[in-house]
C-alpha positions as CSV (number, residue, x, y, z in Angstrom):
1,M,68.1,-167.6,-85.6
2,E,71.5,-166.1,-85.0
3,K,70.0,-162.8,-83.7
4,R,67.8,-164.8,-81.4
5,M,70.9,-166.7,-80.1
6,V,72.7,-163.4,-79.5
7,A,69.6,-162.0,-77.8
8,A,69.5,-165.1,-75.6
9,F,73.1,-164.6,-74.6
10,A,72.6,-160.9,-74.0
11,L,69.6,-161.7,-71.9
12,S,71.7,-164.1,-69.8
13,I,74.3,-161.3,-69.3
14,L,71.6,-158.9,-68.2
15,I,70.3,-161.4,-65.7
16,L,73.7,-162.2,-64.3
17,I,74.7,-158.5,-64.1
18,G,71.4,-157.7,-62.4
19,W,71.9,-160.6,-60.0
20,S,75.5,-159.7,-59.1
21,I,74.4,-156.1,-58.4
22,L,71.2,-156.8,-56.6
23,A,72.2,-160.0,-54.8
24,K,72.6,-158.2,-51.4
25,K,69.2,-156.7,-51.8
26,L,67.5,-159.9,-53.0
27,F,69.2,-162.2,-50.6
28,P,67.0,-162.1,-48.0
29,Q,63.8,-163.1,-49.7
30,P,61.0,-160.7,-50.5
31,E,59.2,-159.8,-47.3
32,P,56.2,-162.0,-46.7
33,P,53.2,-160.5,-44.9
34,V,53.8,-159.8,-41.2
35,P,51.4,-161.7,-39.0
36,P,48.6,-159.6,-37.7
37,A,49.5,-157.4,-34.8
38,A,48.4,-158.2,-31.3
39,P,45.3,-156.2,-30.3
40,A,47.2,-154.4,-27.5
41,A,48.4,-151.0,-28.7
42,V,51.9,-149.6,-28.2
43,E,52.2,-146.0,-27.2
44,G,55.7,-144.5,-27.6
45,D,58.2,-147.0,-26.3
46,R,56.0,-148.2,-23.5
47,A,53.9,-151.4,-23.8
48,A,50.2,-151.1,-23.2
49,E,48.8,-152.0,-19.8
50,P,48.1,-155.7,-19.4
51,I,44.6,-157.0,-19.8
52,P,43.2,-158.3,-16.5
53,P,42.8,-162.1,-16.4
54,A,39.3,-163.4,-17.0
55,E,39.4,-165.4,-13.8
56,P,41.1,-164.4,-10.5
57,V,44.4,-166.0,-9.9
58,P,45.0,-166.9,-6.3
59,Q,47.9,-165.1,-4.6
60,R,50.9,-167.1,-3.4
61,P,52.5,-166.6,-0.1
62,A,55.5,-164.3,-0.2
63,V,58.9,-166.1,-0.5
64,A,61.7,-165.0,1.8
65,A,64.2,-162.7,0.2
66,T,66.8,-164.7,-1.8
67,S,69.8,-163.3,-3.5
68,A,73.5,-163.8,-3.9
69,A,76.2,-161.6,-2.3
70,S,78.2,-161.2,-5.5
71,E,78.2,-161.9,-9.2
72,Q,79.2,-165.4,-10.3
73,E,80.0,-167.0,-13.6
74,I,78.9,-170.5,-14.4
75,R,81.1,-172.1,-17.2
76,L,79.8,-175.1,-19.1
77,E,81.9,-177.2,-21.4
78,L,79.7,-179.3,-23.7
79,D,80.3,-181.3,-26.8
80,S,79.7,-178.5,-29.3
81,V,79.5,-175.3,-27.3
82,Q,81.1,-173.4,-24.4
83,V,78.5,-171.5,-22.4
84,V,79.1,-168.9,-19.7
85,L,76.1,-167.9,-17.6
86,T,76.0,-165.1,-15.1
87,N,73.9,-165.0,-11.9
88,R,73.2,-161.3,-12.6
89,G,69.7,-161.8,-14.0
90,G,70.4,-165.5,-14.8
91,R,71.5,-164.5,-18.3
92,V,74.1,-165.6,-20.9
93,R,77.5,-163.9,-21.1
94,S,79.0,-166.1,-23.8
95,W,77.8,-168.8,-26.1
96,R,80.7,-170.0,-28.3
97,L,80.4,-172.7,-30.9
98,K,83.2,-175.2,-31.3
99,G,84.5,-175.7,-34.8
100,Y,83.2,-172.4,-36.2
101,D,85.4,-169.3,-36.4
102,T,85.0,-165.8,-37.7
103,A,87.9,-163.3,-38.0
104,G,90.2,-165.8,-36.3
105,R,88.1,-166.4,-33.2
106,P,85.2,-168.7,-32.2
107,V,81.7,-167.7,-33.2
108,D,80.1,-166.2,-30.1
109,F,76.4,-165.5,-30.0
110,V,77.0,-162.8,-27.4
111,S,78.8,-159.7,-28.8
112,D,81.4,-157.7,-27.0
113,A,79.1,-154.7,-27.2
114,A,76.4,-156.7,-25.4
115,R,78.8,-157.6,-22.6
116,R,80.1,-154.0,-22.3
117,N,76.6,-152.6,-22.0
118,D,75.3,-155.4,-19.9
119,V,72.5,-156.2,-22.3
120,L,72.6,-160.0,-22.5
121,P,70.4,-162.8,-24.0
122,L,67.9,-164.8,-22.0
123,A,66.7,-161.8,-20.0
124,L,63.0,-161.5,-18.9
125,S,60.3,-159.0,-19.8
126,F,56.6,-158.8,-18.9
127,D,53.5,-157.3,-20.4
128,D,53.6,-154.6,-17.7
129,R,57.0,-153.0,-17.3
130,G,56.1,-152.2,-13.7
131,V,56.3,-156.0,-12.9
132,L,59.6,-157.0,-11.3
133,P,61.6,-154.0,-12.3
134,G,65.4,-154.6,-12.2
135,V,65.1,-158.4,-12.1
136,N,67.5,-158.7,-15.1
137,H,70.2,-157.0,-13.0
138,A,69.5,-158.7,-9.7
139,L,71.9,-161.3,-8.2
140,F,70.4,-164.8,-8.2
141,D,71.3,-167.7,-6.0
142,V,72.8,-170.5,-8.2
143,T,72.6,-174.2,-7.9
144,R,74.4,-176.4,-10.4
145,A,74.2,-180.2,-10.8
146,D,75.6,-182.6,-13.3
147,E,73.2,-184.4,-15.7
148,P,73.7,-188.0,-16.9
149,G,75.9,-188.2,-19.9
150,G,77.9,-185.1,-19.2
151,G,75.2,-182.4,-19.3
152,A,74.4,-179.9,-16.6
153,R,71.4,-178.4,-14.8
154,V,71.7,-174.8,-13.6
155,E,69.0,-173.2,-11.5
156,F,68.8,-169.5,-10.6
157,R,66.5,-168.3,-7.8
158,W,65.7,-164.8,-6.6
159,A,63.1,-163.3,-4.3
160,D,62.5,-159.8,-2.9
161,G,60.6,-161.0,0.2
162,A,57.6,-159.0,-0.8
163,G,55.9,-161.5,-3.1
164,G,58.3,-161.0,-6.1
165,S,60.2,-164.1,-7.1
166,V,61.8,-165.7,-10.2
167,S,63.3,-169.1,-10.8
168,K,65.1,-169.9,-14.0
169,T,66.2,-173.4,-14.8
170,F,68.4,-174.4,-17.7
171,V,69.1,-178.1,-18.5
172,F,72.0,-178.6,-21.0
173,H,72.3,-182.0,-22.6
174,S,75.9,-182.8,-23.7
175,D,74.8,-184.9,-26.7
176,A,71.7,-182.9,-27.6
177,K,71.3,-179.6,-29.4
178,L,68.2,-178.4,-27.5
179,V,68.3,-176.8,-24.1
180,D,65.4,-177.2,-21.7
181,V,64.3,-174.0,-20.0
182,R,61.8,-173.6,-17.1
183,I,60.8,-170.1,-15.8
184,D,58.4,-169.3,-12.9
185,A,57.8,-165.7,-12.0
186,S,55.5,-164.1,-9.4
187,D,54.8,-160.4,-8.6
188,H,53.3,-159.5,-5.3
189,G,52.4,-163.2,-4.8
190,R,50.6,-163.4,-8.2
191,K,51.9,-165.6,-10.9
192,V,52.8,-163.7,-14.1
193,T,53.7,-164.8,-17.6
194,P,57.3,-164.2,-18.4
195,H,58.7,-163.4,-21.8
196,L,62.1,-164.9,-22.6
197,V,64.2,-162.4,-24.6
198,W,67.1,-162.9,-27.0
199,A,68.9,-159.6,-27.4
200,P,70.7,-157.8,-28.8
201,G,70.4,-159.1,-32.3
202,L,72.7,-161.5,-34.1
203,E,75.9,-160.2,-35.7
204,L,78.1,-163.2,-35.8
205,E,80.0,-162.7,-39.0
206,D,82.7,-160.1,-39.5
207,P,81.8,-158.4,-42.8
208,N,85.5,-157.6,-43.4
209,Q,86.3,-161.3,-43.3
210,R,83.4,-162.6,-45.4
211,S,82.6,-161.3,-48.8
212,N,79.1,-162.7,-48.9
213,T,77.4,-161.5,-45.7
214,Y,74.0,-160.3,-46.9
215,Y,71.9,-160.1,-43.7
216,N,72.1,-160.4,-39.9
217,G,69.8,-159.8,-37.0
218,Q,66.8,-161.0,-39.0
219,A,63.7,-162.2,-37.2
220,L,61.9,-165.4,-38.1
221,V,58.6,-167.0,-36.9
222,Y,57.2,-170.4,-37.8
223,D,53.6,-171.1,-37.2
224,G,53.6,-174.8,-38.4
225,T,52.8,-173.8,-42.0
226,Q,55.2,-171.2,-43.1
227,V,58.2,-169.3,-41.9
228,T,57.8,-165.5,-41.8
229,R,61.0,-163.5,-42.0
230,I,61.2,-159.9,-40.9
231,P,64.4,-158.1,-42.2
232,R,66.3,-156.0,-39.7
233,R,65.5,-152.8,-41.7
234,R,61.8,-153.3,-41.0
235,I,62.3,-153.7,-37.2
236,D,62.3,-150.0,-36.5
237,T,59.1,-150.3,-34.3
238,A,57.6,-153.1,-32.4
239,V,56.1,-156.0,-34.4
240,A,53.7,-158.2,-32.4
241,V,52.6,-161.7,-33.2
242,P,49.6,-162.7,-31.1
243,E,48.9,-166.0,-29.4
244,S,46.4,-166.9,-32.0
245,A,49.2,-167.3,-34.6
246,S,50.1,-170.7,-33.0
247,V,53.8,-170.1,-32.9
248,V,55.9,-173.2,-33.1
249,W,59.3,-171.4,-32.8
250,A,60.7,-168.0,-33.2
251,G,64.1,-166.3,-33.0
252,L,66.8,-164.3,-34.7
253,E,69.1,-165.4,-37.5
254,D,71.9,-164.6,-39.9
255,Q,72.9,-166.5,-43.0
256,Y,74.5,-169.4,-41.2
257,F,73.4,-169.3,-37.5
258,T,70.3,-168.9,-35.5
259,A,68.9,-168.6,-31.9
260,L,65.4,-170.1,-31.7
261,M,62.9,-170.5,-28.9
262,L,60.4,-173.4,-29.0
263,P,57.7,-172.5,-26.4
264,E,55.7,-175.2,-24.8
265,G,52.1,-175.3,-25.8
266,S,50.5,-173.3,-28.6
267,R,49.6,-170.0,-26.9
268,A,52.9,-168.1,-27.1
269,A,53.0,-164.5,-28.3
270,V,56.0,-162.9,-29.9
271,T,57.2,-159.3,-29.8
272,I,60.0,-158.1,-32.1
273,A,61.4,-154.6,-31.5
274,P,64.6,-152.6,-31.4
275,L,66.5,-152.9,-28.1
276,A,65.8,-149.3,-27.2
277,Q,62.0,-150.0,-27.3
278,S,62.2,-153.4,-25.4
279,G,62.7,-152.0,-21.9
280,L,65.7,-154.2,-21.3
281,A,68.2,-151.4,-20.7
282,A,68.6,-150.2,-17.1
283,K,66.8,-146.9,-16.4
284,G,68.8,-144.0,-17.6
285,Q,71.3,-146.2,-19.4
286,A,72.8,-144.7,-22.5
287,L,73.3,-147.2,-25.3
288,P,75.4,-146.9,-28.5
289,E,73.2,-146.5,-31.6
290,A,74.4,-149.9,-32.9
291,V,73.2,-151.6,-29.7
292,A,70.0,-149.5,-29.2
293,S,68.8,-150.3,-32.8
294,A,69.7,-154.0,-32.6
295,P,66.6,-156.2,-32.9
296,T,65.3,-158.2,-30.0
297,I,62.8,-161.0,-29.8
298,A,60.6,-161.8,-26.8
299,V,58.6,-165.0,-26.6
300,S,55.9,-165.3,-24.0
301,L,55.8,-168.6,-22.0
302,P,52.2,-169.1,-20.7
303,E,53.3,-172.7,-19.8
304,G,56.5,-171.5,-18.2
305,A,58.7,-173.7,-20.4
306,T,60.5,-173.6,-23.7
307,Q,63.4,-175.2,-25.5
308,L,66.3,-173.3,-27.1
309,F,68.3,-174.0,-30.2
310,V,71.4,-171.9,-30.5
311,G,73.8,-172.9,-33.2
312,P,74.5,-173.4,-36.9
313,K,71.7,-173.9,-39.4
314,D,72.9,-177.4,-40.2
315,F,70.1,-178.9,-42.2
316,G,70.8,-182.5,-41.1
317,V,70.9,-181.6,-37.4
318,L,67.8,-179.4,-37.6
319,S,65.9,-182.1,-39.5
320,S,66.7,-184.7,-36.8
321,L,65.4,-182.4,-34.0
322,G,61.9,-182.1,-35.5
323,H,59.5,-179.2,-34.9
324,G,60.1,-178.1,-38.5
325,L,63.4,-176.6,-37.5
326,E,65.0,-177.4,-40.8
327,K,62.8,-174.7,-42.3
328,A,65.1,-172.2,-40.7
329,V,67.5,-173.0,-43.6
330,W,66.7,-170.5,-46.4
331,F,67.1,-171.8,-49.9
332,S,65.1,-169.3,-51.9
333,S,61.9,-167.3,-51.9
334,Y,61.2,-168.1,-55.5
335,R,59.5,-171.4,-56.2
336,L,61.5,-172.2,-59.3
337,I,64.8,-171.5,-57.6
338,Y,63.7,-173.3,-54.5
339,A,62.7,-176.3,-56.5
340,C,66.3,-176.4,-57.9
341,A,68.3,-175.2,-54.8
342,K,67.1,-177.7,-52.2
343,P,67.7,-180.8,-54.4
344,V,71.1,-179.4,-55.4
345,F,72.1,-179.0,-51.8
346,L,70.7,-182.5,-50.7
347,A,72.5,-184.1,-53.6
348,L,75.8,-182.2,-52.7
349,R,75.4,-183.3,-49.1
350,F,74.8,-187.0,-50.2
351,V,77.9,-187.0,-52.4
352,H,79.9,-185.4,-49.6
353,D,78.7,-187.8,-46.9
354,H,78.9,-191.0,-48.9
355,W,81.5,-190.6,-51.6
356,V,84.0,-187.8,-51.1
357,E,84.8,-185.6,-48.1
358,N,85.6,-182.5,-50.3
359,Y,82.7,-180.3,-51.3
360,G,84.7,-179.0,-54.3
361,V,85.0,-182.5,-55.6
362,A,81.3,-183.1,-54.8
363,I,80.4,-180.0,-56.9
364,V,82.4,-181.6,-59.8
365,I,80.7,-184.9,-59.4
366,L,77.2,-183.3,-59.2
367,T,77.9,-181.2,-62.3
368,I,78.8,-184.3,-64.2
369,G,75.6,-186.0,-62.9
370,L,73.4,-183.0,-64.0
371,R,75.1,-182.9,-67.4
372,L,74.3,-186.6,-67.9
373,L,70.8,-186.1,-66.7
374,L,70.3,-183.3,-69.2
375,F,72.3,-184.9,-71.9
376,P,69.3,-186.0,-74.1
377,L,67.8,-182.5,-74.0
378,N,71.1,-180.8,-74.6
379,Q,71.9,-183.2,-77.5
380,F,68.5,-182.7,-79.2
381,S,68.8,-178.9,-78.9
382,M,72.4,-178.7,-80.1
383,V,71.8,-181.1,-83.0
384,R,68.6,-179.2,-83.9
385,M,70.5,-175.9,-83.8
386,R,73.3,-177.2,-86.0
387,K,70.8,-178.6,-88.6
388,V,68.9,-175.3,-88.7
389,A,72.2,-173.4,-89.1
390,G,73.1,-175.7,-92.0
391,E,69.8,-175.2,-93.7
392,M,70.0,-171.5,-93.3
393,Q,73.5,-171.5,-94.8
394,R,72.2,-173.6,-97.8
395,I,69.4,-171.1,-98.6
396,Q,71.6,-168.0,-97.9
397,P,72.1,-167.2,-101.6
398,K,68.4,-167.3,-102.3
399,L,67.7,-165.2,-99.3
400,K,70.2,-162.6,-100.4
401,Q,68.6,-162.5,-103.9
402,I,65.3,-161.6,-102.3
403,Q,66.9,-159.0,-100.2
404,A,68.7,-157.5,-103.2
405,K,65.4,-157.5,-105.2
406,Y,63.7,-155.3,-102.6
407,K,66.8,-153.3,-101.6
408,K,65.5,-150.1,-103.0
409,S,62.0,-150.6,-101.6
410,K,61.9,-148.5,-98.4
411,D,58.1,-148.3,-98.0
412,A,56.0,-150.6,-95.8
413,D,54.5,-152.3,-98.8
414,G,57.9,-153.2,-100.2
415,R,59.0,-154.7,-96.8
416,A,55.8,-156.6,-96.6
417,K,56.3,-158.1,-100.1
418,M,59.9,-159.0,-99.2
419,N,58.8,-160.7,-96.0
420,A,56.0,-162.6,-97.8
421,E,58.4,-163.8,-100.5
422,T,60.9,-164.8,-97.9
423,M,58.4,-166.9,-96.0
424,E,57.3,-168.5,-99.2
425,M,60.9,-169.4,-100.0
426,Y,61.3,-170.9,-96.5
427,K,58.1,-173.0,-97.1
428,R,59.3,-174.1,-100.5
429,E,62.7,-175.1,-99.2
430,G,61.3,-176.9,-96.2
431,V,63.2,-174.6,-93.7
432,N,61.8,-173.5,-90.4
433,P,63.6,-170.2,-89.5
434,F,62.4,-170.5,-85.9
435,G,63.6,-174.1,-85.5
436,G,66.9,-173.0,-83.9
437,V,65.1,-171.4,-81.0
438,S,65.1,-174.8,-79.3
439,G,68.9,-174.6,-79.3
440,C,68.7,-171.8,-76.8
441,L,66.8,-174.0,-74.3
442,P,69.8,-175.4,-72.5
443,L,71.0,-171.8,-71.8
444,F,67.7,-171.0,-70.1
445,I,67.7,-174.3,-68.2
446,Q,71.2,-173.4,-66.8
447,M,70.0,-170.1,-65.3
448,P,67.8,-171.4,-62.4
449,I,70.5,-174.1,-61.7
450,L,73.2,-171.5,-61.7
451,W,71.1,-169.3,-59.3
452,A,70.3,-172.4,-57.2
453,F,74.1,-173.0,-56.8
454,F,74.6,-169.4,-55.7
455,D,71.9,-169.7,-53.1
456,V,73.3,-173.0,-51.8
457,L,76.8,-171.6,-51.6
458,T,75.7,-168.5,-49.7
459,A,73.0,-169.9,-47.3
460,T,74.1,-173.4,-46.1
461,V,76.5,-173.6,-43.2
462,E,77.8,-176.9,-44.4
463,L,79.7,-175.1,-47.2
464,R,80.8,-172.2,-45.1
465,G,84.6,-172.4,-45.0
466,A,84.6,-175.6,-47.1
467,P,87.9,-175.8,-49.1
468,F,88.6,-177.3,-52.5
469,F,92.3,-177.5,-52.9
470,G,95.4,-175.3,-53.1
471,W,94.5,-171.7,-53.2
472,I,90.8,-172.2,-52.9
473,R,90.3,-172.2,-49.1
474,D,86.6,-171.4,-49.0
475,L,84.2,-172.3,-51.8
476,T,81.8,-169.6,-50.7
477,H,84.4,-166.9,-51.3
478,P,85.7,-165.6,-54.7
479,D,88.8,-167.1,-56.2
480,P,91.6,-164.8,-54.7
481,F,93.8,-165.2,-57.8
482,W,91.1,-165.3,-60.5
483,I,92.4,-168.6,-61.8
484,T,89.0,-170.4,-62.1
485,P,87.2,-167.4,-63.6
486,I,89.9,-167.1,-66.3
487,L,89.6,-170.9,-67.0
488,M,85.9,-170.6,-67.2
489,G,86.1,-167.7,-69.6
490,A,88.6,-169.7,-71.7
491,S,86.3,-172.7,-71.8
492,M,83.4,-170.4,-73.0
493,F,85.7,-169.1,-75.8
494,V,86.6,-172.6,-76.9
495,Q,83.0,-173.7,-76.9
496,Q,82.0,-170.7,-79.0
497,K,84.8,-171.4,-81.6
498,M,83.5,-174.9,-81.9
499,T,80.0,-173.7,-82.7
500,P,79.5,-173.0,-86.5
501,T,79.0,-169.3,-87.3
502,A,79.4,-169.4,-91.1
503,N,76.2,-167.5,-91.7
504,V,76.4,-165.1,-88.7
505,D,77.1,-161.5,-89.3
506,P,80.8,-160.6,-88.5
507,A,79.6,-157.9,-86.0
508,Q,77.5,-160.4,-84.2
509,Q,80.5,-162.8,-84.1
510,R,82.6,-160.1,-82.4
511,V,79.9,-159.5,-79.8
512,M,79.7,-163.2,-79.1
513,L,83.5,-163.5,-78.7
514,F,83.5,-160.7,-76.2
515,M,81.0,-162.5,-74.0
516,P,83.6,-164.7,-72.3
517,V,85.4,-161.6,-71.2
518,I,82.2,-160.2,-69.7
519,F,81.4,-163.5,-67.9
520,T,85.0,-163.7,-66.6
521,V,84.7,-160.3,-65.0
522,M,81.3,-161.0,-63.5
523,F,82.2,-164.4,-62.1
524,G,85.4,-163.0,-60.6
525,S,83.4,-161.6,-57.7
526,L,81.1,-164.6,-57.2
527,P,81.8,-167.7,-55.0
528,S,84.5,-169.9,-56.3
529,G,82.2,-172.9,-56.0
530,L,79.8,-171.4,-58.4
531,V,82.7,-170.7,-60.9
532,L,83.9,-174.3,-60.5
533,Y,80.4,-175.6,-61.4
534,Y,80.2,-173.4,-64.5
535,F,83.7,-174.2,-65.6
536,V,83.2,-178.0,-65.3
537,N,79.8,-177.6,-67.1
538,N,81.5,-175.7,-70.0
539,V,84.2,-178.4,-70.3
540,L,81.5,-181.1,-70.5
541,G,79.7,-178.8,-73.0
542,I,82.9,-178.8,-75.2
543,G,82.9,-182.5,-75.2
544,Q,79.2,-182.7,-76.2
545,Q,79.7,-180.0,-78.9
546,W,82.5,-182.2,-80.4
547,L,80.0,-185.2,-80.5
548,V,77.4,-183.0,-82.1
549,N,79.8,-181.7,-84.7
550,R,81.0,-185.2,-85.5
551,H,77.4,-186.5,-85.8
552,I,76.5,-183.7,-88.2
553,A,79.6,-184.2,-90.2
554,K,78.6,-187.9,-90.7
555,L,75.1,-186.9,-91.8
556,E,76.4,-184.4,-94.3
557,A,79.0,-186.9,-95.7
558,A,76.4,-189.7,-96.1
559,P,74.6,-188.2,-99.3
560,S,77.9,-187.5,-101.1
561,K,79.1,-191.1,-100.5
562,A,75.8,-192.4,-101.9
């Protein structure tokens, strides 16, 4: 039984070491199958020629040439964002979130590199790259009007006087998170389907400032049933999602933020490709490798309309908006971990929203609640383990006699006879040598919960930057002074000393006493919120171990009094 207990602890160490080493590789989830590619082939970096429409589309009369004399910026100050649009292509120059910082400045969905190279989000692309060339760098006429409630309506119009025209309308609602977009485009008087593009990528976090940045610029597509995520490392060539996939929304994401497009209707196609293959760069423009390889996502708009969500992956906000947007929050790709992680997060959020305003205190309260919920199982397992340990200690002299009897028997027959006699002795004494295995059950139950806490602390924007108190400024970062990991290791040591080991081999005892040191070192690089959970759980485990020891002591004293 003791060997099995040591093996269980050793297994937990291997699991945690493997997790700490491979977390960055595992964290986005294993790649699900990519939706089937569109039937159109891609040759080199040029899209295939468009398929002619089944029915002729009547040509529209040419619109008089319309353009602005100079570049203009349109600045919008809304409740949660500051947006700067430019009339050069009717694109976005800045999209800053209020209340979210990275490296000491507001989170901006448009990078400095994108501005320097004039490759900005909300550009347009078409199935045929010969359609409306240069429209993303043309100067549009701008009309701005205020919307009720403090929002704004911005309309961009451009025409070349030869049948080419584009109008882009953005309606920002001050108190809403979705932006309404309407785009109409014609080429030589014929209406064409525009593709709205978000580029280049998403790199909102400074990896030098955050210790748990595991992915950025990842594409995600939701078809109403499941979310398909395509890691950046796989976006080295164009990936096409056809109209038949019934796309509900698609976009780019990092751990905490996302830019999503929700096309009107159910016939939108999606193309995901590196920027260098998207055709967005001006002809002959040389781009830095980091920009050229950045992923872009283009969503076709057959109905000419879409909505945008650009912001943090706040589960409550996304849930309130509908369209299954809350599925953009990643909890885990593994069913067992997901089954633990999502309830853990929802419980944490409930405690935070209704009881305390400190997520660190919420973790403490939730840990107490989980310990109470698992108290009967833990109590049964711990008592059973103690009883088996006592029974094994009682028959230890007889067990040693059998071992001494066959000490000189080195052959297989001798070992078989010793094992048979040992099992007969167990049966005669009424001892189940495997009964203590149930005592390891709480340890294995802790593993998915521990992993779930890790995923919650590294995937939910609600805990990003959440402080506890004193030196712990961010529960998603490691403890900078190693205070909580050391306290956690000390609590493990105390709990082990309280567990009877009278019949455990001294070498095994030394291995077990070294485990708190190993756990302390491993947990020193993990989020402080995870260490806080494990420390509080250990402290509660010490209290429960005291109750178990007291209960067993009473049971052992009862026969002697009688």
